[in-house]
Structures are given as structure tokens and as C-alpha cells.
C-alpha positions as CSV (number, residue, x, y, z in Angstrom):
1,M,26.0,13.5,40.2
2,G,27.1,10.1,41.5
3,R,28.0,7.1,39.5
4,S,24.5,5.5,40.2
5,G,22.8,8.6,38.9
6,K,24.8,8.6,35.7
7,Y,24.0,4.9,35.3
8,V,20.3,5.5,35.6
9,I,20.4,8.3,33.0
10,A,22.4,6.1,30.6
11,V,19.8,3.3,30.9
12,I,16.9,5.7,30.3
13,V,18.7,7.0,27.1
14,I,19.2,3.5,25.8
15,V,15.6,2.6,26.4
16,V,14.3,5.7,24.6
17,L,16.6,5.0,21.6
18,L,15.4,1.4,21.5
19,C,11.7,2.6,21.5
20,L,12.3,5.0,18.8
21,G,14.0,2.4,16.7
22,Y,11.1,0.0,17.2
23,F,8.4,2.5,16.2
24,S,10.4,3.6,13.2
25,F,10.8,-0.1,12.1
26,A,7.0,-0.7,12.6
27,A,6.1,2.3,10.5
28,F,8.5,1.1,7.8
29,K,6.9,-2.3,7.7
30,N,3.5,-0.8,7.1
31,S,4.7,1.5,4.3
32,V,6.0,-0.6,1.4
33,Q,6.7,-0.1,-2.3
34,Y,6.2,-2.8,-4.9
35,E,8.4,-2.9,-7.9
36,P,6.8,-3.6,-11.3
37,G,5.7,-7.2,-11.6
38,N,5.7,-7.8,-7.8
39,A,2.1,-7.2,-6.9
40,S,2.1,-8.9,-3.4
41,L,4.4,-9.1,-0.4
42,G,2.2,-11.5,1.5
43,A,-1.3,-11.9,2.7
44,T,-1.3,-8.8,5.0
45,N,0.2,-6.5,2.4
46,T,-1.6,-7.4,-0.9
47,S,-1.7,-4.8,-3.6
48,P,-5.1,-3.8,-5.0
49,W,-3.6,-4.5,-8.5
50,T,-2.9,-8.0,-9.4
51,D,-0.8,-6.9,-12.4
52,P,0.9,-3.5,-11.9
53,N,2.5,-3.8,-15.4
54,S,5.1,-1.0,-15.7
55,S,4.0,0.7,-12.5
56,S,5.3,0.6,-9.0
57,V,2.8,0.6,-6.1
58,F,2.9,2.5,-2.8
59,L,0.9,1.0,0.0
60,S,0.7,2.1,3.6
61,R,-1.5,0.3,6.2
62,D,-0.9,3.0,8.7
63,L,-2.2,5.7,6.3
64,G,-4.8,3.5,4.7
65,I,-4.0,4.3,1.1
66,A,-2.4,2.7,-1.9
67,F,-1.7,4.0,-5.4
68,Q,0.4,3.3,-8.5
69,Y,3.2,5.5,-9.9
70,G,5.3,5.2,-13.1
71,P,9.0,4.2,-13.5
72,G,10.2,7.8,-13.7
73,A,8.8,8.7,-10.3
74,S,9.3,7.9,-6.6
75,A,7.1,8.0,-3.6
76,E,8.1,8.9,-0.1
77,A,6.0,9.1,3.1
78,T,6.5,11.8,5.7
79,G,4.0,11.7,8.6
80,T,0.5,11.7,7.1
81,K,1.7,12.9,3.7
82,V,3.1,11.0,0.8
83,F,5.1,12.9,-1.8
84,V,5.1,11.7,-5.4
85,F,8.0,13.2,-7.4
86,A,10.2,12.7,-10.4
87,K,13.4,10.7,-9.7
88,G,16.3,13.0,-8.9
89,E,14.0,15.8,-7.6
90,Q,13.3,16.8,-4.0
91,P,10.2,15.2,-2.6
92,E,8.7,18.4,-1.3
93,N,8.9,19.9,-4.8
94,G,6.7,17.2,-6.2
95,Q,3.0,16.3,-5.8
96,S,1.4,14.8,-2.8
97,V,-1.5,13.1,-1.1
98,E,-2.3,13.8,2.6
99,V,-4.5,11.6,4.7
100,F,-6.9,12.9,7.4
101,K,-8.8,11.0,10.0
102,K,-12.5,11.4,10.0
103,D,-15.3,10.9,12.6
104,P,-17.7,8.4,10.9
105,S,-20.6,10.4,12.2
106,E,-19.4,13.6,10.5
107,T,-20.2,14.6,6.9
108,L,-17.2,15.2,4.7
109,E,-18.0,18.9,4.6
110,K,-18.2,19.1,8.4
111,S,-14.9,17.3,8.8
112,I,-13.1,19.6,6.3
113,R,-14.5,22.7,8.1
114,R,-13.4,21.4,11.5
115,Q,-9.9,20.3,10.5
116,I,-9.0,22.6,7.5
117,L,-11.1,25.7,7.8
118,N,-11.2,26.2,11.6
119,G,-10.5,29.9,12.2
120,F,-10.9,30.9,8.5
121,S,-13.6,33.0,6.8
122,E,-17.1,31.6,7.0
123,S,-17.5,32.7,3.4
124,C,-15.3,29.9,2.2
125,D,-17.4,27.4,0.2
126,I,-17.0,23.7,0.0
127,E,-18.1,22.2,-3.3
128,I,-18.8,18.4,-3.0
129,A,-19.5,16.2,-6.0
130,Q,-20.2,12.5,-6.7
131,T,-17.6,11.0,-9.0
132,N,-16.7,7.7,-10.7
133,K,-13.4,9.0,-12.1
134,Y,-11.2,7.7,-9.3
135,E,-10.7,4.0,-8.6
136,G,-10.9,4.2,-4.9
137,G,-13.2,7.1,-4.1
138,N,-16.8,8.1,-4.9
139,M,-16.9,11.7,-3.6
140,T,-14.7,14.8,-4.1
141,A,-14.6,18.2,-2.5
142,E,-12.9,21.5,-3.2
143,I,-12.5,24.6,-1.0
144,V,-13.5,27.6,-3.0
145,A,-12.6,31.1,-1.8
146,P,-14.8,34.2,-2.5
147,S,-14.2,35.8,-5.8
148,S,-12.0,38.9,-5.9
149,T,-13.6,42.3,-6.6
150,D,-10.7,43.0,-9.0
151,P,-11.7,41.7,-12.5
152,N,-8.1,41.2,-13.4
153,A,-7.2,39.1,-10.4
154,P,-6.6,35.4,-10.8
155,A,-9.3,33.0,-9.6
156,S,-7.2,32.0,-6.6
157,A,-6.6,35.7,-5.4
158,N,-8.4,35.1,-2.1
159,A,-7.2,31.6,-1.5
160,A,-5.3,32.6,1.6
161,A,-8.6,33.5,3.3
162,C,-9.6,29.9,3.0
163,N,-6.4,28.2,4.0
164,G,-4.2,28.7,1.0
165,A,-2.5,25.3,1.4
166,Y,-5.8,23.6,0.6
167,A,-8.0,26.1,-1.3
168,K,-8.8,25.6,-5.0
169,T,-6.2,27.1,-7.4
170,N,-5.5,26.7,-11.1
171,G,-3.8,23.4,-10.4
172,I,-5.3,20.0,-9.5
173,R,-6.3,20.1,-5.8
174,F,-9.1,18.3,-4.3
175,F,-10.3,16.1,-1.4
176,L,-11.1,12.5,-2.1
177,Y,-13.5,10.4,0.0
178,D,-14.8,6.8,-0.2
179,T,-18.1,6.3,1.7
180,N,-17.0,2.7,2.2
181,H,-14.1,3.9,4.4
182,P,-15.8,6.6,6.6
183,T,-12.9,7.0,9.0
184,L,-10.5,8.9,6.6
185,F,-10.3,11.1,3.6
186,A,-7.4,12.4,1.5
187,F,-6.2,15.7,0.0
188,I,-4.5,15.5,-3.4
189,N,-2.2,18.2,-4.6
190,A,-1.2,17.3,-8.2
191,G,-0.3,20.7,-9.6
192,Q,-0.4,21.4,-13.3
193,S,1.8,18.6,-14.7
194,A,0.9,14.9,-14.8
195,I,3.0,12.2,-13.1
196,L,1.6,9.0,-14.7
197,S,0.9,5.8,-12.9
198,G,2.6,3.9,-15.6
199,E,3.5,3.9,-19.3
200,G,0.4,5.0,-21.3
201,Q,-1.7,5.0,-18.1
202,E,-3.7,7.6,-16.1
203,P,-2.2,10.0,-13.6
204,W,-1.1,8.5,-10.3
205,Q,-3.8,10.3,-8.3
206,D,-6.5,8.6,-10.4
207,T,-5.4,5.2,-9.0
208,I,-5.7,6.0,-5.3
209,H,-7.4,3.3,-3.2
210,F,-8.4,3.5,0.4
211,I,-7.5,0.2,2.1
212,P,-8.5,-1.5,5.4
């Protein structure tokens, strides 16, 4: 290869690296954490909470969600998922919220079946309920697998038949949807232990808001 060919390749590599750096920076700008007492970082990144007290706030314009978490926890976004975990622990060992895009013309059930249960058993049930428990959502959904014929088997024995990563277990797992934000919904996996949103406050997942 001649010198001109090597020069062209070098230029292409530099351009690619610059593009990757730009998009990484853009994503960082749209995912921000507020420390306690700092509820706003400007007009375009305003926290839903005017007084976060002892809580920190995670907000991502790209994902369209915001929530509070306590001083003993951290939050870290990876793709469409945000891990919430105790400080000093690995993010993937913690709890999480994952955001899914939704066609506004689809029902929540249809969107879950298309994106989560495609290729899985048709006997998988989706239980949808209205709720006022969560600050930013008014509808929840759970994927329920068929019961086992073994009376001694746990309730989640057949979870793998209904996408075990999202099916109902004995931990806190559910989809959250706000009809005022029909283009997305979230899946919360909060396990069996609580990570609070702040001292003396509710669990972090109870504070989730969908944001424009």
C-alpha cells in the first residue's frame, strides 16, 4: 500500500474516533446525576423534585426517565438500562430499570408481547393493573408463567417459558407505564431488598418519573 493509501486510512480512523467521542459526550450530557440539595442543572435539565433532601437524582433525557436514590447507592446507565446499586458493589449485581420504546397506537399488553414475549409460549399471561402507588406511572404489568404441575415447585418454576429475564418471580419485577407518555414504558427489577430513595423515604423505584 502506498503512502497516499495509508494517509487515507489514517484520516478515516481519526474521523471515526472523533464521531465516537462526540456521541459519547452527547449521551453523557443527557444523563446526569444531581447531588442532594442541587435539584436543577438548568432549564433543559430540571429535576421533577424541587427539594431532593437527602436523595440524589438520576435523570436521562435520552431514556426519558428520572428517579431518586439514597446516599448509600449509586446509579449507572448502560444502554437502555440503568443499574441502581449499593456503593462499592458491581452495577450488574444491583437493581435496575430498563426503558422500552412503544408505538403509541399499541396497547401496553401488545407492546410487551411483541418485544418481550415474541417466540415464547402463548400461555404466558400478562396481568395489567391501574395504580396510584408510583409517582410517575398509572399502570403496571406483570408477565405470569403457567403454574407448575408439581405442587412443591416454586411459583416461578416455569418462568423460563415466558422469558425468564422478565417473568414474575418472588422478587419485585414489573412493567411501569404512564398513559401521558405513550411512546415508552419501563421494566423494574428491584429484587427482594429495598434500596431507598433517601433517608426514611420510599424505595427508589417508587419515585420513577417519565419525562419529556
